[in-house]
Each structure stands twice: as C-alpha cells, then as structure tokens.
C-alpha positions as CSV (number, residue, x, y, z in Angstrom):
1,M,27.6,-59.6,-75.1
2,R,29.6,-58.2,-78.2
3,L,26.6,-56.6,-79.0
4,R,26.1,-55.2,-75.2
5,L,29.4,-53.6,-75.0
6,I,29.5,-51.7,-78.4
7,A,26.1,-50.6,-76.8
8,F,28.1,-49.7,-74.0
9,A,31.0,-47.7,-75.3
10,C,28.7,-46.1,-77.7
11,H,26.5,-44.6,-74.6
12,L,29.9,-44.0,-72.4
13,A,31.7,-41.8,-75.2
14,L,28.4,-39.9,-76.1
15,S,27.6,-39.0,-72.5
16,A,31.1,-38.3,-71.8
17,I,30.6,-35.9,-75.0
18,I,27.8,-34.2,-73.2
19,V,28.9,-33.7,-70.2
20,A,32.0,-32.8,-71.3
21,V,30.6,-29.9,-73.3
22,T,28.2,-29.2,-70.5
23,M,30.0,-28.7,-67.7
24,G,32.9,-27.3,-69.9
25,L,30.3,-24.1,-70.4
26,V,29.0,-24.1,-67.1
27,V,32.8,-23.7,-65.5
28,S,34.1,-21.1,-67.9
29,V,31.2,-18.8,-67.7
30,W,29.4,-19.1,-64.5
31,Y,32.9,-20.5,-62.2
32,P,35.3,-19.1,-64.3
33,G,38.9,-19.5,-62.7
34,S,39.4,-21.2,-59.2
35,L,35.2,-20.0,-58.2
36,F,34.6,-24.0,-59.2
37,Y,37.6,-25.4,-56.6
38,A,36.0,-22.5,-54.2
39,Q,32.4,-23.0,-54.8
40,D,33.3,-26.8,-54.1
41,F,31.2,-27.2,-57.4
42,S,32.6,-30.8,-57.0
43,K,29.8,-32.2,-55.2
44,I,27.7,-31.2,-58.4
45,V,30.4,-33.0,-60.8
46,V,30.3,-36.1,-58.7
47,T,26.2,-36.3,-59.0
48,L,26.3,-36.2,-63.0
49,V,29.3,-37.9,-63.5
50,A,27.6,-40.9,-61.3
51,V,24.2,-40.6,-63.2
52,D,25.6,-40.1,-67.0
53,L,28.8,-41.7,-66.9
54,V,27.5,-44.9,-64.8
55,L,24.2,-45.4,-64.3
56,G,23.4,-44.7,-67.8
57,P,25.5,-46.6,-69.8
58,L,25.8,-49.6,-67.1
59,L,22.2,-49.7,-67.5
60,T,21.9,-49.0,-71.1
61,F,24.4,-52.7,-71.0
62,L,22.2,-54.4,-68.9
63,V,19.0,-53.6,-71.1
64,Y,20.5,-53.7,-74.9
65,N,20.0,-57.5,-76.0
66,P,18.4,-57.0,-79.3
67,Q,18.2,-60.6,-79.7
68,K,16.5,-62.1,-77.0
69,K,13.0,-63.4,-77.4
70,L,10.6,-62.8,-75.0
71,L,6.7,-64.3,-75.2
72,H,4.3,-61.7,-76.3
73,F,6.6,-58.7,-76.4
74,D,8.1,-57.2,-79.4
75,R,11.4,-57.0,-77.9
76,K,12.6,-53.8,-80.4
77,K,9.8,-52.5,-79.0
78,L,10.8,-53.0,-75.3
79,L,14.5,-51.8,-76.4
80,K,13.7,-48.9,-77.3
81,F,11.5,-48.0,-74.3
82,D,13.8,-49.2,-71.8
83,L,16.3,-46.7,-73.7
84,A,13.9,-43.9,-73.8
85,I,13.5,-44.1,-70.1
86,I,17.8,-44.4,-69.6
87,F,17.8,-41.0,-72.0
88,L,14.9,-39.8,-69.6
89,I,17.2,-39.8,-66.2
90,Q,20.6,-38.9,-67.8
91,V,18.6,-35.6,-69.3
92,S,16.8,-35.0,-65.4
93,A,20.5,-35.7,-64.2
94,L,22.0,-33.0,-66.3
95,S,19.2,-30.7,-65.9
96,Y,19.5,-30.8,-62.1
97,G,23.1,-30.1,-62.4
98,V,22.9,-27.2,-64.7
99,Y,20.0,-25.7,-62.7
100,M,21.4,-26.0,-59.5
101,S,24.9,-24.5,-60.9
102,Y,22.8,-21.6,-62.6
103,I,20.8,-21.2,-58.7
104,S,23.9,-21.3,-57.1
105,R,26.6,-19.4,-59.3
106,P,28.5,-16.7,-58.2
107,V,27.1,-13.3,-59.3
108,Y,29.7,-10.8,-57.8
109,V,33.4,-11.5,-56.3
110,V,33.2,-8.6,-53.5
111,Y,36.8,-6.8,-51.7
112,S,36.3,-5.9,-48.0
113,T,38.6,-6.3,-45.2
114,N,41.7,-6.9,-47.6
115,R,40.0,-9.9,-49.2
116,F,37.5,-11.0,-51.6
117,D,34.5,-12.5,-51.0
118,S,31.8,-14.5,-53.5
119,V,28.5,-14.5,-53.4
120,G,26.3,-16.3,-54.9
121,A,23.0,-15.6,-56.7
122,N,21.0,-18.1,-54.5
123,E,22.4,-15.8,-50.9
124,Y,20.5,-12.6,-52.5
125,D,17.3,-13.9,-50.9
126,R,19.5,-12.5,-47.5
127,V,19.9,-9.0,-48.5
128,D,17.7,-6.7,-46.7
129,S,15.9,-5.2,-49.8
130,R,15.0,-2.0,-47.8
131,K,18.2,-0.4,-47.1
132,V,18.8,-1.1,-51.0
133,S,17.0,1.4,-53.6
134,P,15.0,-0.5,-56.2
135,D,17.2,1.3,-59.0
136,N,20.3,-0.3,-57.5
137,P,22.2,-1.7,-60.2
138,Y,23.9,-4.2,-58.0
139,L,20.2,-6.0,-58.0
140,R,20.7,-7.5,-60.8
141,L,22.6,-10.6,-61.2
142,S,25.0,-11.9,-63.9
143,N,24.0,-14.1,-66.2
144,T,27.2,-14.5,-67.8
145,G,30.4,-14.1,-65.2
146,P,30.4,-12.8,-61.7
147,K,31.2,-9.2,-61.6
148,W,34.1,-8.2,-59.3
149,V,33.3,-5.2,-56.9
150,G,34.3,-3.7,-53.4
151,A,32.0,-2.7,-51.0
152,I,33.1,-0.1,-48.9
153,A,31.2,1.4,-45.3
154,P,30.3,4.4,-45.0
155,V,33.0,6.7,-42.2
156,K,29.6,7.8,-40.6
157,M,26.9,5.5,-40.1
158,S,23.7,5.6,-37.7
159,L,23.7,3.2,-35.0
160,A,20.8,1.3,-36.3
161,D,23.5,0.9,-39.5
162,T,26.8,0.0,-37.2
163,L,24.5,-3.2,-35.3
164,D,23.5,-4.3,-38.2
165,L,26.7,-4.5,-39.8
166,Q,28.2,-5.9,-37.0
167,F,25.5,-8.3,-36.4
168,S,25.5,-9.2,-39.8
169,S,29.6,-9.7,-40.2
170,E,28.8,-12.2,-37.1
171,Y,26.8,-14.5,-39.2
172,G,29.8,-14.3,-42.0
173,D,27.7,-12.0,-44.5
174,G,29.3,-8.4,-43.2
175,L,29.5,-6.1,-46.6
176,R,30.0,-9.0,-48.9
177,M,26.5,-9.2,-48.4
178,M,25.3,-5.3,-48.3
179,P,24.9,-3.9,-51.7
180,H,24.1,-0.5,-50.9
181,Y,27.3,-0.6,-49.6
182,Y,28.7,-1.8,-52.9
183,V,31.4,0.2,-55.5
184,P,33.2,-0.5,-58.7
185,Y,36.0,-2.0,-58.3
186,E,38.2,0.6,-59.6
187,K,37.4,2.3,-56.5
188,I,39.0,-0.6,-53.8
189,K,41.8,-2.0,-56.1
190,A,43.9,0.4,-55.2
191,D,43.8,-0.9,-50.9
192,A,43.6,-4.4,-52.6
193,I,47.3,-3.9,-53.9
194,K,48.2,-2.5,-50.9
195,N,47.1,-5.4,-48.1
196,G,47.8,-8.2,-50.6
197,K,51.4,-10.2,-50.2
198,R,53.9,-9.7,-52.6
199,A,54.9,-12.4,-55.0
200,S,58.5,-11.9,-54.9
201,E,58.5,-11.5,-50.8
202,L,57.2,-15.4,-50.8
203,N,59.7,-18.0,-49.8
204,L,58.6,-20.9,-52.5
205,D,61.7,-23.5,-51.5
206,D,60.5,-26.5,-51.2
207,K,63.1,-27.0,-47.9
208,Q,61.4,-24.8,-46.0
209,V,57.9,-26.4,-45.7
210,L,58.0,-27.1,-42.3
211,R,58.8,-23.8,-40.2
212,K,58.3,-22.5,-36.9
213,S,55.2,-19.5,-36.1
214,D,55.7,-17.5,-33.2
215,S,54.8,-19.3,-30.7
216,S,57.3,-22.0,-31.7
217,K,54.5,-24.5,-32.7
218,E,55.7,-26.5,-35.8
219,K,53.7,-25.3,-38.6
220,V,52.9,-26.3,-41.9
221,L,53.5,-23.9,-44.7
222,P,52.1,-24.8,-46.5
223,S,51.1,-28.3,-46.0
224,S,53.5,-29.8,-49.0
225,V,55.7,-29.5,-51.0
226,E,53.2,-29.9,-54.4
227,Q,51.9,-26.6,-53.3
228,I,54.9,-24.6,-53.2
229,N,55.4,-26.4,-56.9
230,A,51.7,-26.0,-57.8
231,V,52.6,-21.9,-56.6
232,R,55.4,-21.5,-58.2
233,V,54.3,-23.0,-61.8
234,W,51.2,-20.6,-61.6
235,L,53.4,-17.2,-61.1
236,T,55.4,-18.6,-63.8
237,H,52.3,-19.5,-66.1
238,L,51.0,-15.1,-65.0
239,S,54.5,-14.0,-67.7
240,V,54.4,-11.1,-64.6
241,P,57.9,-10.3,-63.1
242,L,56.8,-11.1,-59.4
243,E,57.5,-8.1,-57.9
244,K,54.4,-6.7,-59.9
245,V,52.3,-9.2,-59.1
246,V,50.2,-8.8,-55.4
247,L,48.3,-11.8,-53.8
248,V,44.8,-11.5,-52.3
249,P,42.7,-14.4,-50.2
250,L,39.4,-14.8,-52.2
251,K,36.7,-16.8,-50.0
252,G,34.3,-19.2,-51.8
253,R,31.1,-20.6,-50.3
254,D,33.5,-23.9,-49.0
255,K,37.1,-23.0,-49.7
256,F,39.3,-20.6,-50.0
257,A,41.9,-19.5,-53.0
258,I,44.5,-16.9,-54.4
259,V,44.0,-14.0,-56.8
260,A,46.5,-12.5,-58.7
261,I,46.5,-9.1,-59.6
262,N,48.9,-6.9,-61.1
263,V,50.4,-4.3,-59.5
264,D,50.8,-1.6,-61.9
265,T,47.3,-1.7,-63.6
266,G,45.0,-3.6,-60.7
267,V,43.6,-5.8,-63.3
268,V,43.3,-9.4,-61.7
269,L,45.7,-11.9,-63.6
270,D,44.4,-15.1,-62.1
271,S,43.5,-17.2,-59.7
272,L,44.5,-20.2,-58.1
273,A,42.7,-23.3,-55.7
274,Q,44.6,-23.3,-53.1
275,D,45.1,-22.1,-48.9
276,P,46.3,-18.8,-48.7
277,W,46.7,-18.7,-45.7
278,W,50.2,-20.4,-45.6
279,Y,52.1,-17.2,-46.6
280,Q,50.5,-14.7,-44.5
C-alpha cells in the first residue's frame, strides 16, 4: 500500500505540473485576459483535470504493485505495460485538449455595434470567401493571440450586401464574421470610447445591489456584492484614474466580459470576467 501511495503522489504531482504548464501557455497565448471565461474554455479544462489529474494517478494507484506475484507473467514487464497505457491515455487527453483549444482559439476581437465580439478560428468557415479578396490580411489567422480590430459597414451598400448583413445579423454573426469590413483598431477606438461607460459613473456602493428599473420591477444590478467588490478591486489594479477609464462589453462564444479602455490613448487596459449589463 505504501508503494502505491508513493507512486500515486508522484504521478499526481508530475501530472499537475505538466497540465499547469501546458494550460498556462495555452491560456496566456490563445485565451488572454477574460477570453478564457468568455469563450467558456473551462469545459476543456474540466476534461483535462478529470483524465490527467484524476484518472491517470488513480489508475497508477490501482496497478502499481511490483511485489505482487503472478503465474507465468513477468510482473515488472506487465507493470511497465500498464504504466505505458496510462501514459498513452493521459497524453491523448492532453493532446486533445490542446488541439481543441487551438481550433477554437479566438483569432479576432471585433468592435461593432457598441461592443466587442470574439471570433474563433473554427468559425471562419462561415466567412463568405466570395466577398473577401484573397489578399485580405484579415484572412490570416493568428497563432499568437487574438488581434483587436473593428468592423464598419459602408455608408452606401448595394441591396444584396444590405440583405446579406441583415440575414447574417439575425443569425448572430453580422459584421464580426465579415472580414471584408474589418478595419484597424485605431479607426474605431474613438467610437468605442464614446459609446462606452465611464468607470467614474459606476455606482459601486454595495448597499445598492437591489435597485428599481424604469418599469418598477426589481432588478439585480449586479446580482451580488461580490461582483461589485470584484469590479472595485479590478479598477483599482488598473492604476488609472476612473475618469480616464471607459468600459465596453465583450461577447465571447458563450459568455460576456467587460473591457477597460484608456480614454486618452484608446489602449485596451484589461478585461474582467463578468456580465457587463448590470451597469447599463
């Protein structure tokens, strides 16, 4: 039993280090800031934890007994075979997690219609290539983190393009999935600042969690004091005066987040994994 516990502990520690380093690199490069939350990357992490940090060490605990005697079998060779199978299962799970992270990684964060939207690499097959020039730089998908851009529809559009945009918007895509309308972030940062919410205008009094909406129905803004405290701490860590910070919603694949922008420079300061609509 003692040998099993030692083998289990060593396997668990080694697996934890490998998973932590791998996921740390994946998150910091492909899912920076609150995109980890907005893209709901936690589903993949749960799978990795279940296989690499639970199933792998547990199987090692069950099979590791080099002193057990088995007729007609070389126990040491059989133990090596068992551990090799466990290793293969763990490597397969880790490879699957990294692969799924890669193909679903956000490649663009697009500003349009008063908010940012992430665009995953696996969503690009919905782009109408007939409308995009082959040399369009926005057809290149980044491997080193998402690029922040804007999307602006032309003032004058043909009827076909107008209908195409309307239909695409109804299905939840719209300008974010039209790279032929993408523009550099510098061209839309003034609009993002203009339409965002000034951090200095937030009511961060935790006694005002429950307020009244215009329809006189109770509305939770936000839903808990913890959310208010999280925003308060986050804004403090930005090290920028509140009157110099504007907040803009960000929609990921499954969830929303809050983006902080410097009013003077337009630089994206940071993002927070929290529903942004409570302060609207």
